[in-house]
C-alpha positions in Angstrom: -12.2 -13.2 -7.9 -10.8 -11.0 -5.2 -12.4 -7.7 -4.3 -9.9 -5.2 -5.9 -10.1 -1.5 -5.2 -8.0 1.4 -6.4 -6.9 3.5 -3.5 -4.6 6.5 -3.1 -2.5 6.9 0.0 -0.5 9.9 1.2 3.0 8.7 2.1 4.5 11.2 4.5 8.1 9.8 4.3 8.2 10.2 0.5 6.0 13.3 0.5 3.8 12.0 -2.4 0.6 10.2 -3.2 0.8 6.5 -4.0 -1.9 4.7 -6.0 -2.3 1.0 -5.4 -4.8 -1.6 -6.7 -5.3 -3.6 -3.5 -7.7 -6.2 -2.0 -9.7 -5.7 1.1 -7.3 -7.9 3.0 -4.4 -5.7 2.0 -6.4 -2.6 3.0 -6.8 -4.1 6.5 -3.1 -4.8 6.6 -2.3 -1.2 5.7 -4.7 0.0 8.5 -2.9 -2.3 11.0 0.7 -1.8 10.1 0.7 1.6 8.3 1.4 2.5 4.7 5.1 3.2 5.3 5.7 -0.3 6.6 3.8 -1.9 3.8 5.6 0.2 1.1 9.0 -0.7 2.7 8.1 -4.4 2.6 7.0 -4.1 -1.1 10.3 -2.4 -2.0 12.3 -5.1 -0.2 10.5 -7.7 -2.2 11.4 -5.8 -5.4 7.9 -4.7 -6.3 7.3 -1.3 -8.0 5.5 1.3 -5.9 
């Protein structure tokens, strides 16, 4: 089982909080790329944010 965590991120471009259930690997990716880039990628893939 992956290590899932519920995290809230402030997204400056959308001026709102976003809650995500993410793994530790995804958390490291957000730290590396930034939450705006990760959300843009998720929207491009058709995932709900």
